[in-house]
C-alpha positions as CSV (number, residue, x, y, z in Angstrom):
1,Q,-13.7,13.1,-7.4
2,V,-10.8,10.9,-6.4
3,R,-11.7,8.1,-4.1
4,L,-9.4,5.4,-2.6
5,V,-10.8,2.7,-0.4
6,E,-8.4,0.4,1.4
7,S,-9.4,-3.0,2.9
8,G,-7.7,-6.1,4.3
9,G,-6.0,-4.8,7.4
10,G,-6.3,-6.6,10.7
11,L,-4.5,-8.4,13.5
12,V,-2.0,-11.1,12.7
13,Q,0.7,-13.0,14.5
14,T,4.4,-12.6,13.8
15,G,5.2,-14.6,10.6
16,G,1.7,-14.3,9.3
17,S,0.4,-12.8,6.1
18,L,-2.2,-10.2,5.1
19,R,-3.2,-8.8,1.7
20,L,-4.3,-5.2,1.5
21,S,-6.5,-4.0,-1.3
22,C,-7.2,-0.5,-2.6
23,A,-10.0,0.3,-5.0
24,A,-9.6,3.5,-6.8
25,S,-12.1,5.7,-8.6
26,G,-12.1,9.1,-10.2
27,V,-8.5,8.7,-11.6
28,P,-7.0,7.3,-14.8
29,F,-6.0,4.2,-12.9
30,S,-4.0,2.4,-15.5
31,V,-1.6,5.3,-16.1
32,N,-1.3,6.5,-12.5
33,I,1.5,5.5,-10.1
34,M,0.1,3.7,-7.1
35,D,1.9,3.7,-3.7
36,W,1.5,2.1,-0.3
37,Y,2.6,4.2,2.6
38,R,2.5,3.4,6.3
39,Q,2.7,5.3,9.5
40,A,3.4,3.8,12.9
41,P,2.6,5.7,16.2
42,G,5.3,8.3,16.9
43,K,7.1,7.7,13.6
44,Q,7.3,9.4,10.3
45,R,5.2,8.3,7.4
46,E,7.2,5.8,5.2
47,L,6.8,4.9,1.5
48,V,6.5,1.1,1.5
49,A,6.1,0.2,-2.1
50,S,5.2,1.7,-5.5
51,I,4.0,0.3,-8.8
52,F,4.2,2.3,-12.0
53,S,2.0,2.2,-15.0
54,G,4.2,-0.2,-16.9
55,G,4.2,-2.6,-14.0
56,S,7.7,-1.9,-12.6
57,T,7.9,-1.8,-8.8
58,S,10.0,-0.4,-6.0
59,Y,10.2,-1.2,-2.3
60,A,11.5,0.1,0.9
61,D,14.5,-1.9,2.1
62,S,12.6,-2.8,5.3
63,V,10.0,-4.8,3.3
64,K,12.0,-6.2,0.3
65,G,11.6,-9.9,-0.1
66,R,8.5,-9.9,2.1
67,F,6.0,-7.6,0.5
68,T,4.7,-7.6,-3.1
69,I,2.8,-4.8,-4.7
70,S,0.6,-5.5,-7.7
71,R,-2.2,-3.9,-9.7
72,D,-5.3,-5.1,-11.6
73,N,-6.1,-2.3,-14.1
74,A,-9.3,-4.0,-15.1
75,K,-10.5,-3.7,-11.5
76,N,-8.9,-0.4,-10.7
77,T,-7.4,-2.0,-7.7
78,V,-3.9,-2.2,-6.2
79,Y,-2.8,-4.8,-3.8
80,L,-0.1,-5.2,-1.2
81,Q,0.7,-8.8,-0.3
82,M,2.5,-8.9,3.1
83,N,4.3,-12.0,4.2
84,S,6.6,-12.9,7.1
85,L,5.1,-10.0,9.0
86,K,7.0,-8.6,12.0
87,P,5.8,-6.5,14.9
88,E,7.6,-3.5,13.4
89,D,5.3,-3.7,10.4
90,T,2.5,-2.5,12.7
91,A,1.1,0.7,11.3
92,V,-1.7,2.4,9.5
93,Y,-1.3,1.6,5.8
94,Y,-2.4,4.2,3.2
95,C,-3.1,3.8,-0.5
96,V,-1.9,6.7,-2.5
97,T,-2.2,7.6,-6.2
98,R,-0.4,10.2,-8.3
99,R,-0.2,11.0,-12.0
100,S,3.6,11.4,-12.1
101,M,6.6,11.6,-9.8
102,I,6.0,15.2,-9.1
103,A,2.2,15.3,-9.2
104,D,0.0,15.8,-6.1
105,R,-0.8,12.7,-4.1
106,Y,-4.3,11.6,-3.3
107,W,-4.7,9.5,-0.1
108,G,-7.0,6.9,1.1
109,Q,-8.4,6.8,4.7
110,G,-6.0,4.1,5.8
111,T,-6.3,0.6,7.2
112,Q,-4.8,-0.6,10.4
113,V,-2.3,-3.5,10.4
114,T,-1.3,-4.9,13.8
115,V,1.3,-7.7,14.1
116,S,1.5,-9.3,17.6
117,S,4.7,-10.8,18.9
């Protein structure tokens, strides 16, 4: 059974930093694509960052230069380091795993990030 457990969310002031973690089980973690999505109230869900099995990464334009996605295959954990946070980064952040670009996605329960102005 696939299980993704996010942690690290919270309340931070503008310009601050947070690091989200997602511990995965029930998947071949080292070969899976890992994503972070977010959804703000009243807005569509947005793909924030992805990391592929070889370590390559991609980011939404809105977070480039501020967020860094990384993975530790020995710990089956993916991270999202978020720096220079802005109020518009406020959202529920979800960890997602998929076997390939077209495979089904498995979602975590989400963790709330709130950035105060």
